[in-house]
C-alpha positions as CSV (number, residue, x, y, z in Angstrom):
1,M,35.4,192.6,56.4
2,T,31.9,191.5,58.3
3,V,30.0,192.1,54.9
4,N,31.3,192.0,51.3
5,L,30.0,193.2,48.1
6,E,30.4,190.6,45.2
7,V,29.4,191.6,41.8
8,A,28.7,188.8,38.7
9,D,26.3,189.1,35.8
10,G,25.0,192.4,36.6
11,V,23.9,190.8,40.3
12,G,25.6,192.2,43.2
13,T,25.6,189.8,46.5
14,L,25.6,191.5,49.7
15,R,27.4,188.5,52.0
16,L,27.4,188.9,55.3
17,D,30.6,187.2,56.7
18,R,30.9,187.1,60.7
19,P,31.3,183.6,62.0
20,P,29.9,181.4,63.3
21,M,26.2,183.5,63.3
22,N,26.6,186.4,61.4
23,A,25.8,188.5,64.5
24,L,24.9,192.0,63.6
25,D,27.1,194.3,65.7
26,V,27.6,197.9,65.2
27,A,30.5,197.6,62.7
28,T,28.5,195.2,60.7
29,Q,25.6,197.3,60.6
30,D,27.6,200.2,59.6
31,R,29.4,198.3,56.7
32,L,26.0,197.2,55.8
33,K,24.8,200.4,55.1
34,E,28.3,201.5,53.5
35,L,27.9,198.6,50.7
36,A,24.1,199.1,50.3
37,E,24.6,202.9,49.3
38,E,27.7,201.5,46.9
39,A,25.1,198.9,45.5
40,T,22.8,201.7,44.9
41,R,25.3,203.9,42.9
42,R,27.0,201.5,41.0
43,D,25.8,200.8,37.4
44,D,26.8,197.3,37.1
45,V,24.8,196.3,40.0
46,R,21.3,195.9,38.6
47,A,19.9,193.7,41.2
48,V,21.0,192.6,44.7
49,V,21.0,189.1,46.8
50,V,21.3,189.3,50.4
51,Y,23.0,186.3,51.5
52,G,24.5,184.9,55.0
53,G,26.1,181.8,53.8
54,E,25.3,178.5,53.5
55,K,24.5,177.8,57.2
56,V,23.1,180.8,58.7
57,F,21.6,184.1,57.4
58,A,22.0,186.2,60.7
59,A,21.2,185.3,64.2
60,G,20.1,188.7,65.4
61,A,22.1,191.4,67.1
62,D,25.4,191.2,68.9
63,I,23.7,190.5,72.3
64,K,26.9,190.9,74.3
65,E,27.6,194.4,72.9
66,M,24.1,195.6,73.5
67,Q,24.1,194.6,76.7
68,A,27.1,196.8,77.6
69,M,24.8,199.7,76.4
70,D,22.7,202.3,78.6
71,H,19.7,204.3,77.6
72,T,21.9,206.9,76.4
73,A,24.0,204.9,74.2
74,M,21.3,203.3,72.6
75,V,19.4,206.7,72.0
76,L,22.2,207.6,69.9
77,R,22.7,204.5,68.1
78,A,18.9,203.6,67.1
79,R,19.0,205.9,64.2
80,A,22.0,204.5,62.9
81,L,20.5,200.7,63.4
82,Q,17.4,201.7,61.2
83,D,19.3,203.7,58.7
84,A,21.4,200.6,58.1
85,F,18.5,198.3,57.2
86,T,16.5,201.2,55.3
87,A,19.7,201.7,53.1
88,V,19.0,197.9,52.2
89,A,15.3,198.3,51.6
90,R,15.6,201.4,49.7
91,I,18.0,200.0,47.2
92,P,16.3,201.2,43.9
93,K,16.7,197.6,42.1
94,P,15.7,194.4,43.0
95,V,16.7,192.7,45.9
96,V,16.2,189.3,47.0
97,A,16.9,187.7,50.6
98,A,18.4,184.0,50.2
99,V,18.0,182.8,53.7
100,T,19.4,179.5,55.3
101,G,19.2,178.5,58.8
102,Y,18.5,181.2,61.4
103,A,17.3,184.6,60.6
104,L,16.1,185.8,63.9
105,G,15.6,189.4,65.4
106,G,18.2,191.7,63.2
107,G,18.4,188.9,60.9
108,C,14.5,188.4,60.4
109,E,14.2,192.2,59.9
110,L,17.2,192.1,57.2
111,A,15.4,189.8,55.2
112,L,12.4,191.9,55.4
113,C,14.2,194.5,53.8
114,A,14.4,192.6,50.4
115,D,11.7,192.8,47.9
116,F,11.6,188.6,47.8
117,R,12.6,186.1,50.2
118,I,14.0,182.6,49.2
119,A,14.4,180.2,52.4
120,G,15.8,177.0,52.6
121,D,14.1,174.1,54.2
122,N,16.4,174.7,57.1
123,A,15.5,178.3,58.0
124,K,14.0,179.2,61.1
125,L,12.8,182.9,61.3
126,G,11.5,184.9,64.2
127,Q,11.5,188.1,66.3
128,P,12.3,186.8,69.8
129,E,13.2,190.6,71.3
130,I,10.5,190.3,73.3
131,L,12.2,187.6,74.9
132,L,14.8,190.1,76.1
133,G,12.3,192.6,77.6
134,L,12.9,194.9,74.0
135,I,10.6,195.0,70.9
136,P,12.3,195.0,67.2
137,G,14.2,198.2,66.5
138,A,15.4,197.7,63.1
139,G,12.1,198.1,61.3
140,G,10.6,194.7,62.6
141,T,7.4,196.1,64.0
142,Q,6.8,198.4,60.5
143,R,7.9,196.0,57.9
144,L,6.6,192.7,59.3
145,A,3.0,194.2,59.8
146,R,3.2,195.6,56.4
147,L,4.3,192.1,54.9
148,V,2.1,189.9,56.7
149,G,-0.8,192.1,58.3
150,P,-0.9,193.1,61.9
151,S,-2.3,190.1,63.5
152,K,0.2,187.9,62.4
153,A,3.0,190.3,63.1
154,K,1.7,190.4,66.8
155,D,1.6,186.7,67.0
156,L,5.5,186.7,66.1
157,I,6.4,189.7,68.0
158,F,4.3,189.3,71.1
159,T,5.7,185.5,71.7
160,G,8.9,185.8,70.2
161,R,8.6,182.4,68.7
162,M,10.6,180.9,65.7
163,V,9.0,179.5,63.0
164,E,9.9,177.2,60.4
165,A,10.5,177.7,56.6
166,D,6.8,176.0,56.0
167,E,5.0,178.1,58.3
168,A,6.9,181.0,57.2
169,L,5.7,180.2,53.6
170,T,2.1,180.4,54.9
171,L,2.4,183.2,56.8
172,G,3.8,185.1,53.5
173,L,7.2,185.8,55.5
174,V,9.0,184.1,52.8
175,D,8.1,183.7,49.3
176,R,9.5,180.6,48.1
177,V,11.1,177.4,50.0
178,V,13.6,175.4,48.3
179,P,16.4,172.8,49.4
180,A,19.2,174.6,51.7
181,A,21.8,173.8,49.2
182,D,20.0,175.5,46.5
183,V,19.1,178.7,48.3
184,Y,22.0,180.9,46.9
185,Q,21.6,179.4,43.1
186,E,17.6,180.3,43.2
187,A,18.2,183.6,44.5
188,H,20.9,184.3,42.1
189,R,19.2,183.0,39.2
190,W,15.9,185.3,40.1
191,A,18.4,188.4,40.5
192,A,20.2,187.7,37.4
193,K,16.8,187.3,35.3
194,L,15.5,190.9,36.7
195,A,19.2,192.4,36.0
196,Q,18.3,192.1,32.6
197,G,15.3,194.1,32.7
198,P,14.7,197.7,32.4
199,A,16.5,199.3,35.0
200,I,14.8,202.6,35.2
201,A,11.0,200.8,35.0
202,L,12.1,198.5,37.7
203,R,13.0,201.2,39.6
204,A,9.8,202.9,39.1
205,A,7.9,200.2,40.0
206,K,9.8,199.6,43.3
207,E,9.6,203.3,44.3
208,S,5.5,203.3,43.5
209,I,4.6,200.1,45.3
210,D,7.0,200.9,48.4
211,T,5.8,204.8,48.6
212,G,2.2,203.6,48.0
213,L,2.5,201.2,51.1
214,E,3.8,204.0,53.2
215,T,1.4,206.7,52.5
216,D,-2.4,207.2,51.4
217,I,-3.4,205.9,48.1
218,D,-3.6,209.3,46.5
219,T,-0.2,210.1,46.8
220,G,0.5,206.5,45.7
221,L,-1.5,207.2,42.7
222,A,0.4,210.5,42.0
223,V,3.7,208.8,42.5
224,E,2.7,205.9,39.8
225,R,1.3,208.6,37.4
226,N,4.8,210.5,37.4
227,W,6.6,207.6,36.8
228,F,4.5,206.3,34.2
229,A,4.4,209.1,32.0
230,G,8.4,210.0,32.7
231,L,9.1,206.4,31.6
232,F,8.1,207.5,28.1
233,A,11.1,209.8,27.8
234,T,13.6,206.6,28.4
235,P,15.2,204.3,25.7
236,D,13.9,201.1,27.3
237,R,10.6,202.2,27.0
238,E,11.2,202.6,23.3
239,T,13.3,199.5,23.0
240,G,10.4,197.3,25.0
241,M,7.6,198.8,22.5
242,R,9.7,198.7,19.6
243,S,10.6,195.0,20.2
244,F,6.8,194.4,21.2
245,V,5.5,195.8,17.7
246,E,8.7,193.9,15.5
247,E,8.7,190.7,17.4
248,G,6.2,190.0,19.9
249,P,6.0,190.2,23.8
250,G,8.9,189.2,26.1
251,K,11.8,189.5,23.5
252,A,13.2,192.7,24.1
253,K,16.9,193.4,25.0
254,F,17.4,195.9,27.4
255,L,20.8,197.7,27.8
């Protein structure tokens, strides 16, 4: 399989496994969507790490496969391409991308689908589609601009240039930079900590933030208000408040 889902300690790792560069061909895209939806459904998965391995995250689409596609073929495929990445972005649980080596084109777009990005000091990220006479097609024009702002996104997309880890951190494209050998361990540690949190409240927080970024503020506030009130019906709210009153903050144990 070109993508695998491995579960341990409440963390599901979506592991790309298409050597040597994890090129995101059609089969890999479809498998990614399938496993993202599985991670969404599974109760034993409370947080997710997206990882490409020690040497490379994903160097982009399979260009040879794309070269053979004409306009009609891509019209039929483009929605499925976006849907595969959106399935990762819509996992209603904390998602962290563990980025080593190249994360280019579709690889960068996949990292953008995560809530948090930990990059190795060897990481190189970018949207080089313009150099092929194309634009990003798996969400890059939308998610990148929302993450780093339109001017910075246009710089990266218009030029197609790669940025190394330190510049990616400055741009806000990644959230932490660690030694390459520590990337997965750090990502898994972060995810495992969140996996111990209140699952429904984390889902509510993620949906409220993401919906608010995609809509007007009044709609976002309505989503927040409804989730906020709804959480008063959950066992986790009872556990969290009881623990706070009896033991002090930060000591609740959520199931």
